N, C-alpha and C positions, 0 to 999 in steps of 0.2 A: 504494500500500500504506500502511495506516494506521501512524502512528508513536506513537499514543496508548499509554501504558504498560499499560493493562488491556484493550487490544483483543483480542477473542476470548474474554475471560473472562466467566463467568456468575456473577452475585451475587444473593443472596436477602437482603432486609432486612425484618425484622419491625417493626411499629409505624411504618411508612413514610409515614403520611398527614400527619404534622406533626412539628415539633420536630427533635430530633436524628436520628430515623429518616429523615425527609424530607431533611434536609440531607446525611446520609450517602449516601442513594440518589442525590442529585443530584451529589455529588462523585465517586462511583464511575462514574456515567454519563458525567460530563465527562472522566473518565480513560479512557473507552473500553469499560467493561464493559456488558454487557446486564444490566439490573437488573430483578429480579422484586420488585414492591412488594406487601407484604401488610399489612393492617390491617382493622379492622371497617368503617371509613367509606369507602365506594366513592367518594363525591364528593371527599374529600380525596386519595385515591389518584389519581384522574383529574387533579386539579390538579398533583400532583407529576409524574405521567407527562408531562403537557403541557409542564411546565417543562423536563424532561429532553429531550424531543423538540425544543423550541425552541432548546435549546443545542447541538443536533446529535447528541444521544445516542439510545439506544434503551432501551425499558422495556416491561414487561408488568405489568398489574395483576392481583392475585388477592385480591379481598375475601374475608375469612374471619375467624371468631372462633376464636382459638387455644385458648380454653377448651373448645371442641368438639374433643375428641381425634380424632374420625373425619375432621374437615376437614383435619387435617395429613396423614393418609394419602392422602386424595384429591388434595391438592396435590402430594405427592411422586410419585404415580402420573402425574399430568398433566405434571409437569416432566420426569420420566425418560422419558416417551414422546416428548419433543421434543429433549432434550439428553442427552448421555452423561455429563457431569461437572458438578459444582458446585464452583466455585473459591473462592467467598467466601460465608460464612454469617454475617450480623450479627444477633446475638440482642439486640435493643433493646427490644422490646415489654415493658412492665411496668405494674403499677398501684401507686400509692402507698398506697392504702387510707386508713383513718382513723388519725390519730396518736392513740395512746392508751396509757395505762399497761398494762403486761403483764397484770395481773389483769383489766383492763377490755376486752381485745381481744375483739371480736365473733367468735364461732366460725365463723359462716357466711361472714362477710367474709374472715376469715383463710384459710379453706379455698379460697375463690375466688382470693385473692391468691397463695397457694402454687401453685395450679393454673396461673395465668398466668405467674408469675415464675420457677417452677422446673420444674414438671411439663411445661409446653409446650416449653421449651427442650430438655428431655430427649427428648421425643417428636420434636422436629425433628431432633435429632442422630441418633436411631435411624432415622428415616425417610429421612434423606439420607446416612447413613454410607457406603453403597455408592457414591453419586455423588461424595462427598468423596474417597473412596479412589481413584476413577478420575481425579482431577485430578492434574496434574503439580506443583501448588504450591497446595494448599488451605489456606485460612485460616478459622478459626472465631473470631469476635470477640464477646465477651460484655461488655455494659455493666453496670458495677457502681456502687457508691456508697461514699463514705468511711465511712458508718455500718455497713458490713459488717465493717470491721476495728476501728473505734473506736465502740463502742456509745454511743448517745445516748438520754437519757430520752425516752420516748414514741415512739421510733422502732423499738421491738423487733420488730414484725411485719415491716416493710419491710427492716430491717437483716438480720434472720434469713434472709429470702428471698434477699437479695443475697449473703450469706455462703455460703448453700447453692449458689447459682448458680456462684460462684467455684470452690468445691470440685468441683462436678460437671464443669464444663468443663475444669478443670485435670487432673482425673483422666482424662478422656477423652483429653486431650493426652498424658498419660503412657502410656496404653494403646496409642496408635497411632503414637507418634513414631518408633519403630524399625521399623515394618512398613508405613509409608505416608509420603506427602509432606504429611500434615496437620499444621498447626501451630496451636495455640490461643493466643489473646491476651486479656488482661483489661484493659479500659479504664475508668478512672474519669473521667468527663467534667468533674468539678468543677462549680462554680456556673455555670449556663448559663440563658439567658433562655428558659424553656419554660413551658408551661401547668402542668406538674407542679410546677415550682419555685414558681410563683406561688401554687399552692394550699398548698404547704408553708410558704411564708414570705410571707403576704399583705401585710405591712408593708414589704417590701423594695422598693427602687427598682430596677425592671428595667433602667434605663439604666446601672446600675453593673455589670451582668453581661455576659459575652461572648455573642455570637450563636451559635445552633446551628451555623451554617456553619463556625465555627472548629473545632468538634468533628468535624463531617462531613469536613472536609478533612484533619484529623489522622488520622482512621480510614482514609481513602483513601490517605494517605501510608504509614500503618502496614502495610497489606497489600501495598504495593509494596516495603517494606524487607526486608532479610535478617535479621530478628530470629528468635531461636530459639523453639521452642515453649515456652510458659510465660511469655513476655515480658509484662510488665504495665506500664502507664503511667498517669499522671494528667495531664490536660490543663489547664494553668494555671488 
């Protein structure tokens, strides 16, 4: 009989083909969860899946574009046809967009950014609400940024999307905390060596930043801990 702490648990991680999403998926898999990996890039997902399998874990890939709202419904239908409950939902997928002054924000790009960064997480919560309620200890983890709470010049679009995500997920936590076992958590990963970070800070030495694996392990630890709904943390 397995002694892994997340054995028998089902996790869904968005943006799991690289960076923090991939590292989180691997950490959850190493802890015994069966991890469903979603992202647009099938090749990247296959590489992460292989790493999870090589480490003795189990995973399923589900390539999809979260901007396509119908794809989320199809994913939920497929997953609910195989499993009864979803124990861990990690809302990691996001786009940085162009850094621009608020008057210069491109309307089309902003609409796409809000669709991926806030509308897609809402659609995921809606699609998997029933499976989350069926879990004996469900966790919804949303990845945020310091610019959600501390506005920074030229980061208005991204910061606004993350502030909205925090409010949305926290409100869901308040709605379900007394009628289900669902707990919501907000995680600010802090400065981490990712492709998004490199685009945002091109002159920064990546060697000075922590690896995504540090964040992934912290999230895996978080969902095993007995923190109340609404718990939030920043990772060094």
